[in-house]
Phi, psi and omega in degrees: 000315178300314179301312181301311184295319178302313183298315181299319181298317185285324186267333187254322185227085180282343187265138168286164184302128179096342185291318183293325176295315182295319179298316177300315181296313182295322179296314178297320182293320178295316174302316177297320181294321177298315183295312182297319178299315181295317176297319177297317180297317180296316176303314180296318178297321181292316179294320180299315180297320182294316180296318180295318180294323179298313180303311183298320179296315180297319179290326178295320179295318176298321179292317178302317177299315180295317177297323180296318181295317181297317181296321175299317180299317183286328179294322178297320178292325177292320178294324175298316178296321181292320179299317179297320187282307187282324184266342184241296188299309187292333182268001188230149173273123186295338187269322188249343179239039181295329178293322176294323179294314179298318180297317177298316179297321180293322180297315180294321180297314179299324180290336184231025187294341177296332183250358185244149173247322176194162176227135182212152174240131178235146176277180185290349175271353178096010179274139180286127179257315178215155177205151178213131356292164185280111179219168182280132178279143179295158183293129173049049170285109185279088186293336182295340179267355184273148189305310187297324182287317184292321179295317181295321185283330182283327181230090192284341187278348186248161167265137183245138177249128181273169167282165181300138179205165178283132178290120186233025183257331186234153179243111181266005177079006177262000184052030179253151178244140183241134174273129188225164170238118186273130170252122182231151178206155175279138179231159173261121180257130182269126178230093186064234180269003181250159172234149178219154179277145176216180179235127177264123181249128173235114177267112180274146176289120180292337182297333177298309179292326178295323178297319178299317180289326177297325183297325183266358176253043178264343183292137179263021184271359179108344178276158176205168181237144173213165184248141169214163181276186182290346179259002180088007174287131185288130177263314180213137175213132184289347179242043184298323180294319176296324176295319179290331180272357182079008182277350181216143176249152178222140183267055186289327178295321178290327177298314185296327181265000184291138177269337181260149182278336180225124178205170181251155176205165175236129178231119182056038176083359180263127180273130180209163181255136183242128173241129186236138172218152186254139178265129184294161179078326183251336188078005176300155177243123172265126188239132175249125181248119181237109175295151182292348176297330183289330176289318180292325178293324179290335183267004183298312178296325178290321179301315180297318182295315179300315180299312183299317181296319181294319180295315181298314182296321181295320178298317179294316181294325178298317179294317179296316178299328175295312182295318182292319183293319179296317177298320183284319188271344185301309179295324180293321181292323180293317177301317179295319178300314182295323178294321182294316179299320179296319178295328180284358178096003181284333179052058177278176178285130179297132180295134174227109183185184180083210181290168183299323182291319180294322178296317179298318179297319177302311179300316180300314179297317180300311180295322179294327174303307184300314183291316184286333175300312179294318182297313185292326175299320182289320180295319180300315182297314183294317182294317179301314184291322178295321183292319179298319180295316180300314178300316183294319178294314179301319183295323185276002184276006181295122185291123180288356183298323179297318183295316181299313186294322184291317180296319179302314180299318179299318179300316177298322179293319180294318181291332175273010182053037177258066188293320181298318180292323179297320179297317179303315180294321181290323178296318177296321181294319182293316177298323180296314179287337177292317178287326178303314182290312173051034177059028177083003181285145175267329180259131176224174180280157178300325181299315179292325182291324176295322177295322176299313181295323178295316179297318178302314184288328178295323177292317184292323176301318177294315182300319181265014174053048173056040178283353179213165179246143178234135177224152180239125178238086188242128176296133184296336186282000180249355183298330183263019182262161185278153176206153172287132185287155176060044176253337180280324184302312181296327179292315180296321179296323178290327180293326177291307191287320179276340188243291194260355188295326184271359183273155183257094174054027176228011177287144180218133178236129181237127176253123181239150179211133182209165182250135175233098185056248188263012184230159179239133180243119175247139180231138168244117188239132172234159178257030188274211188288341182080171184245136176300145183302324177293339181273330190299315188291348179258354188297326182259002181237331189246106184294328182295318179291329179293325184273012177298315179211157178099203186297143171291328179292313174078162181291329177300314178306309182300314183294322180289326180289323175297314185294322181293325185269325184256334182123164184292340182282354181247166179142207184256158175217130187242132171234131182209147177217132183304137182062005179247323184131180181223145176232122175250127181252139179241124180246121178223160175289151179269103180234121181293133183283125172206162182299324177293316180294319181298314180295314179302320184287323186277348180243282185295328182297323181292321180292322177296317181295321182296319180293329177293322182283000000 
């Protein structure tokens, strides 16, 4: 009965009342939470991507407008250079029409003086030919060594634009210094019937470009724009002072060599997005630097919106999950409660209600309880009787052959007037049978079992005229533990018959005993002839092979008795080698011997083992 109820509880209803409802609710809630988190993550990533794309597009538009303004500015400078060259210089003789050239230069300068600082013509030797406005040239400025002059002479077919620098050619008497960007080109100067090469220099006011760049560097979000040339030299940077002082680094050379217009980089551990566009005519690069913090700051409101939406949806889903889980679990819980009460001995009516499946399950459980109750009672009775019979049969299998031989030996001793030896044999035999009977008990102490084994071996040594030696090495802490009686005698008898009987006064049998945590290990070792390998594997399974010689009880009997009383994990283990000897190990649980433990072990313990099986 107990076994069936326990099995039903473990296999059919593992949940305590309320657990299945909690499990359903938790499962639905977890699924809902996962779905909401996935949806929230997808929404966040989508909005983040859209926000990032929007920022990039806005900055790209701003860059396009700035590039258009800078290109218009540079085109204007190029048109001034073209007008000077093609309409004035090329049409005039530098030696006889200098006034015409100067007048034309003055006219262009006055028309564009907001964007110009100076216009000058130099011959290929670096001598000043004309300049506007008319100011004094500084002493010995070696223009042939200056960058704008060398670039023009090295690549005559192009107009060259320099990086920003201080204008250092003319002295206007104001002691002021102007930052300019020089536009230079090679020109042909007509001198009478001869022509010579020269360089036309147009110095643009750097403040015009700086104002354009300042207008787009007003955002306080951390992003900024700067200009560099095709070699990575900085033309404009909003943090120029920090760059000059070494407080800030810029990857302008990487920008100049970049093949992609948009890419990511890390500078001093800061992750940022770079957008690059090229300005026509010059090869300059307009660069937008956007730290990733501007993307995350843009997404703050979206994060809050997504979180609030997820929380609201989860609250709604929790309420819905609660209602669903209660509806599904209520009949199951009622069925489980009725089964639990039945197991506790109250025997109520098994609940039948709820859905069709739950009603069918309730009816099946009720019928199975009725059928199995009767069946288990019958099985319990049959198993108890069978186990008692097995123990009684095994106990009664002690071969009387040993007794007959011992009595014959005593008779021969008396007839031969060896009365002392006869008395010793009778006393040992009496002690042996006193322990064998043990008032009908199956469990005795190891101390008594060892005394029985010693009496048995004392008798055998007399019978075999001391042809072998026996010694006992037993740990004192196991003497008061329980053991199945009469398990050492059959093993010792086999040690004599299989091992030392045929040896000449050199046989030795050692009985050892020790405790290993919660188990006791007893071993019987002999140095005899050993057992063939093909025989060893059958000693504990084949009773016919065991009974060829030795005890009528046999090792199979001993092994079975131990397993019946202590469990399948206990019993005998045999190791043997020809001409080396045999060791039989006995493993039993470490249980202190007492009258209470003996009764409990011989009665209720057997029933518990039967229920487990």
